[in-house]
N, C-alpha and C positions, 0 to 999 in steps of 0.2 A: 313293732306292735306285738309280736309273739312273745318277746322278752318281757313286756309289761304284764301279760297274762301269767307267764311263768313266775314272775316275782310275786304276784298276788297269791298264787297257789301256795307259796312257801310261807306266807305271813300267817301267824297264829293270832286269831282274834282274841283279845284279852278277856278274861272271865267277867270283868265288870260290865262288858257290853251286853251280856246275857239279859240283864235287867231291862234293856231298852230295845230288845228285839220285837218285831211285830207279832201280835197275837192274831192268829188266823180264825176266821169265822168257821163254825162247824158246818154251816150250810151257806156257802157263798150266794149272794143275790145281787141283782142289778149291777153286775160287774164288780161289786165290792168283795174283796177277799180278806180285808183286815178289819179288826175291831177298831172303831174310831175312838181315840182317847179324848178325855176332857181337855179343853183348850189350856186351862191353867196348868194341868199336870204336864202336858206336852211342852209348854213353855218352860216350866221348871226343869224338866228332864233335858231339854235342849241346852239350857244355860249350864247345867252340870256337865254335860258332854263337852261343851266348848272349853270349859275350865280344865277338864281332865285332859283333853287333847293338847291344849296349850302347855300344860304342865309336863306331860309325859314326852312330848316331842321336842322339848328344849334342847337336849343334848344330841339329837339326831342330825345326820347330814340331810340336805334338802331332798334328795331322791328317796332316802329311807323314810323321811317325814311324810312325803307324798304317798308312798305305798302303804304305810301304816294308817294314815288318815283315811285313804280311800277304802281300805278294808273295814275300818270301823264304821264309816258312813254308809257303806253298802249293807251292813248288818243291822243297822238300827231301823226302827219303825219309820215308814215314809212320812208320816205326819210330824214326827219329831224332827226328821231331816228338814222339812219345810220350815219349822220354827227355828231350827239352828241357823239356817241361812238368813232368815229375817233378823234374828238377834245380831248376827255378824254384820249385816248391813246397817243396823241401828248403831252398832259400835263405831262404824265408820262415819256416822253423822247424817245418814239418810233418814228422811221421814218414812215411816212404814205403816201400812194398813194391812192387817191380816184378813185373809178371806176364809170362807168356810172350807172344811177339809174335804167334803164330798159335794158333788154337783156344783162345782165352782166355775164351770165353763172354761176350764183349762188355765185359770189364773190362780196361782198359789199365794200371791201377795202383790201389793202395789207399793212402789217405792217412789219417793220424790227426792230429787237432788237439790242442791243449794239454790238453783234458779227456779224451784217449784215446778220442774218438768216431771210429768208422770211417766214412770217406767214400769212395765208389767213384768212379773217374775213367774217363771215356771221351774219347778225342781223335779229332777228325774234321778232315780237311783238305778242306774244301769250297771250290770256286771260285764257286759260285752259292748258291742258297737251301738252307737245311738241310731235310732230308727229315723231315717230322713223324712218319713211321713210326719213324725212328731214335730220336726222343724217346720215343715210346710204348714201344719195345722196351727202351730203357735204363731207363725207369721201372719196367718189369716186373722187370728184373734187380735193381734196388735193392730192390723190395718182396720179392723171393724171398730176399734175404740178411737173415737175422734180426738180425745184429749191426750192419748198416749203418744209420746215421741219415740218410743222404742221398747225393746224387751230384752230381758236377760233369761237365757235358758242355761241353768246351772245343773250339771250332771256329774255322776261319778264314773261314767264309762269312758269309751274311746270314741272320738269323733271320726267317723269314716270319711272317705274321700268325697262321697256324694254330699254328706252333711257339710263338709268344709266348703264345697262349691256353693251350696245354698247360703252359707254364712256370708260368703263374698258377694253373692248376688243381692241379698237383702241388707241394705245399709242400716235399717232400723233394728236389726237383731244382732245381739252379741251372745256368743256361746262361751261359757266359763267351764273349764274342766281341769283336771290334773293339777299342775303347778299353780294355776290361777285360783283354783278352789282352795289349795293349801294356803296360799297367801291371804285369801279372804278369811279363812278360819283362824289362822295363826296371828295375823296382823301384828 
């Protein structure tokens, strides 16, 4: 686990990512720290990042791809990160419904599989270990939605032991990280 953090500290974030970094509010309010982008702009930026990541990571080894991709995804605006994941799921053939960026009740998107089963999505940009309380909270949101058959918690951090135990306990929740996230983006 320590090696992963050391690898991340050696990665230089490419200059092109600067355009997609979050803009902070001058006076944070209601728990919001970032300027909320327009939906169409965020969708366009997400598609551009996907194409760039796929193009630049072609010649890299798997481990190097993962480290590079996580560094880029941790640096971009959280709203663009949500859009990026939804685009990747659409590319895989899932039906997608985008939610509001703020005050969305913990749901960053809704995905339907081939059998029209509803799956809730939550995206987290972590640089460290995932907070087990976030796993519990998302599990509660999934259980409260009568139509949902499960949920995807996709994050850029490290799944700690407690969060892994929770993942095993909740069969309706899947956590995607690291290599799984790389595969989702690169496809």
